[in-house]
N, C-alpha and C positions, 0 to 999 in steps of 0.2 A: 193188560195191557190193550186199549182201543185203537179203533182206525180212527184218523181225523176226519171229522163232521163239519170244522168250521171251512172261510169260505174263501181259508189265504193262500193255504197252498196242499197239494194234494200230497203231504208226509203222513208219517207217523205221528202217534201221541204215547210220551209213558204215562204211568200213572199218577204224575204229579203234578203232570199238566204239560210239559216242555215236549215241544215237536221236535222229531230226532231223523230228521233227512239224511244225514251221514252216514251212522251209526247205529240204526234202529236192529237190523240185523244181529249183528254182533250183539248186543244188545239183548236181544230176545235171547240170544241162545244163552248167554250166561243167566240170565233171569230165570230158563227154564231149572238150571242146573242149582242155583239158588234157593228156588221155594221150596225145595224140600228144606234145607238150612232153617229156610224162614218158618215152613209150619215146625218143624220139632222147638225151635226158639219158641215160636207161639204156642204152642202147649205148654213150654216149661213153667214161660212166664205168667203164662194165667193159671197155672196150678200156685206157684208163690203167690202171685195178689190174690189167690181164694185165701191162702193161708194167712197171710199176712199183708190185709188192707192197705195200711199204714206203712209206705216206704220209707223204710231204715236203713242210714248205708253201714254196710258190713261186710267180710270177704264173699259171700254169697251173693250178695247182689252186683258186688262189682266185678265179680267173675261175668255172672250173666249179662252186664251192659258192655261190657268188651269182647261178648260174642257177640252182640248185636239186638236190639231192643225191636220188637215188632212194629211195626205201622201204629196197630191200633194202639198199642198203649205209650207211644214216643210220646205226646203232651202232656201226661200220667206222670211219667219218670225224667223227663228233661223238666217239669215245676218241680217237685220234690227235693230231684235231688240239687237241684242248684241253689234252693231255699231260697225262689220265687213263689212258689204255693202256701209255704210261712208268712210272708211279704205281704202278698195278697189277702191272705186273712186277715194281717194286722189291721192292714189298711183299707177296708174297702169301702166303695165307693170314688177314692183315690184318683183313679183312669176318669172317671165320667168328668168331677171334678177339674181336671186338666182340660178335659176338652170344651168345659163352660165357659175356662176364662176366657177374656178378650183376649187375644193371640196378636204375637208383634207380627207386625207385617210383613219384615222382610223375610223372619222365617215361614211364616207359608209360602212367598214366593219362590226361596230356593227350593222346598221342599217338592213344591207346586212344579218346579222344573226339572226333577229328576225323577216325576212321574212316567215318562212316557219311554223312559229311557228304562224303566226296572222290566226285564225279562219281557222282550218285545218277542220270544221265541218262546213265552208259555201263555195258552190259550186262556187261564185263568184272570190274566192280568192287560187283556183285551178288553177297550171298553164296551164293544158290544158279546161280550161274555155275559151267558146266563145269573152267573156268582160271580162277576167282576170285584178282585178283590182290589183294587186300586182307591177304593173310596176306605177301606181298612189301612189299607196299607197309610193313606195322607193322615189321618185320624193317630196310628200309631208314634209315627215319626213325627208328629205333632206334640201331643204329647210327649213324648219324653223329650222333645228339646226343651218345653219349658218346664223341666222335671231336670233336668240336668241342664243348668245354664249355661254351664262351664263347657259343657262341650256341644250342645246346641245341635247341630246338625252338619254331617260332613258326609260325603261323595263316600258307599261303600255300603253306608250304614242303610240303605234303601233296600238290597241285597239282601241283608242279613234278616230284616223285620219281614220281607220278603218271602225268603224260608222259614218263618217262623209260622207266619200268616199260613202258609199253605200245610202245616203239620198240623198247626192247634185248630185252625179253622174259628179261630176267637181273639177279638183283638185286645182285650184288656189281658190275656196271658202270653199274648205277643210280646205287651209292653212289659211284663215282670218279668219274661225273660232275656230281655232284649239289658234292662235294667242290669242283671244276673250278667250277662258277657261284658255289659261296658264298665260297669260298675265295679264291679268285685273279683270278677273271673280276670278279664282284661283290662286294668285300669289303664288310665295313662295313654292308650293305642288310638281314643281318637281327638287328644284334647288337643287342643292347637300346635303344640310343641312338639304330640307325638311321643313321648319321651318313654312310654312303655314302648312301643313301639319298635324306636331306635335301639332298645336296648337290647330286647329280644334279637333284633337283626345281629349285634355283634358276640351275645351269647352263641348263636345257631355257629357263626364263623369258630369261636373257641371250642365248642362240640366237635367240627369238620375235621379244624385241624389235631384234635386227638382221636377222632374214628378213621380220617382218611387223610391222613399229613401228605402226602402229594399232595390232592384235589386241594386243600389249604394254600399247600405252598404257592399251587397254582392263579387260587384265585387273590393270593395277597398280591400280584402283581401290577390287580388292578384295583386301585383305591376304588372306594364307595361301591363297589361289585354287589355286595348282597342287598346292599337297597332297590338298586337295578334288580336284581333276580328274584328275590322273595317278598320285598315287600308288601308285594299284591296278595301271597299265599296268605301271608299275616292277617292283612288288616279286612281280608275279604273270607276266611278263615276255611281258603281252599273254596267257596261257591267257584264257580266258572272255571275252575281252573282243573280241577278232580271230579265226576260221573257224579251225578248225585245220588245214588245208594255208597257212595264212600262215601260223599262229603258227610250225608245222614249217620254214618256209622261211626265218624270221626266226632260228630257233635255228639252222639251220645256221650262218648269217651269224656269229651270238653265242659260236658256240663256236671258229668259224676269229678271228675279227676282234675281239673281245669288245665291249664297254659299249657304244662310240661307236653299234654298231648300233640299240640302243636309244632315241636320241636323229633317230637319220636316220626311223625307224619314226614317232617320236611325232609329228618337224616334218611331218613327209610329210600327217599327218592335218590336224595343224594349218592347212599350208599349202592344201590342198587345200577344206578347209571355213571359210577366213578369211572370206569375203561373208559365209555365217552368221553367223560367232561375232560381226562385225559390227554385226546386228542387233539383238544382246540389248539388253536394255531392264535385266535387273537379273542378280541373282547366280543365280536359279534357270531363267533362263535361258542363260546361261552356261553351267550343270549340263548342262542337258538338250542342250546343242548336240554338246558333248564326249561326249555319253552316245550321240544320233545319228550320231557321227559313225566309228564305232567299227563299224554294220553298211551294210548295202547292197551292193549289184555292186561299188562300187570296192574294199571290201577283201578280198570275196567272190574276186573274179579275181584268185588269190594270185600269178601268174607277172606280170602286168602292174602291178600295185602295186607288187612288189619291184621292176621295173625302174622304177619313178615315182621309189622310194625311194631308189635307186641314183644313179640320173642327173637325172631331171625337179627341179626347178622352183624351180632355181637351187642347189641346194642342197649343199653338201660340209660333210663333219663329219669335222674334223681333230682332236677331241679326245680 
């Protein structure tokens, strides 16, 4: 963790470039304890990858992924687990060909409008930054818009591409990981009708009725409530909802296990906060409760949070 060296404000910055003026001390405290876990995981991953350079899906790798992928191995594991590496190798030069083609003016304009809105609190996305990622971000989104014309570009995709670039530092890899996420892992989340997203919100509502009937009964009083309180969780894949270390741990599992991870996390949050939800007496109360449940020490401690989401509260997702 390094001190802020840019001229925006005298705040402090995490290893991913995000300014943390409010919770830097609690983040640093958590990281001081978490670093021991990271070191252990890093040694085990290094040995595994040394013994088996080609990452294969098996119980050992699944267990390792669930316990967290070290930062230095993340891009490689995400690429292998999602199938993005295989597709990139099958289609060499495809990404560059998308950038070289004649571009749709409306698509370019729509993407360009969102550039300055993408992580304004991250020094890597500021135009005067030494390694500014804005141009890379624009290229990835433009290429994807031409690659998947049924989706094109919609808000939320800029944050996903931004996170991918922070981790991979590579346009082409970020493009293929986006293709894995939006095309295969979460189909119809970002299409104009967003049928996949709407379906998954309804599925979550049914899971809550099963796992926390009292909460399900309360939520049923408010038609359309799940769209109101969790659509941003799913569409942004928890970016700007949960702390970055926690989001990255969620993504480790998402690339390996698929969309059931999103349900697992949502249920963990809801079950952990069900007492407070049941105190709600109005729609604004419920919304406020869902807003509050994503912050605090429970979600900041990513290792414990992921352990609880995987094993705790009697929840096992088979979706």
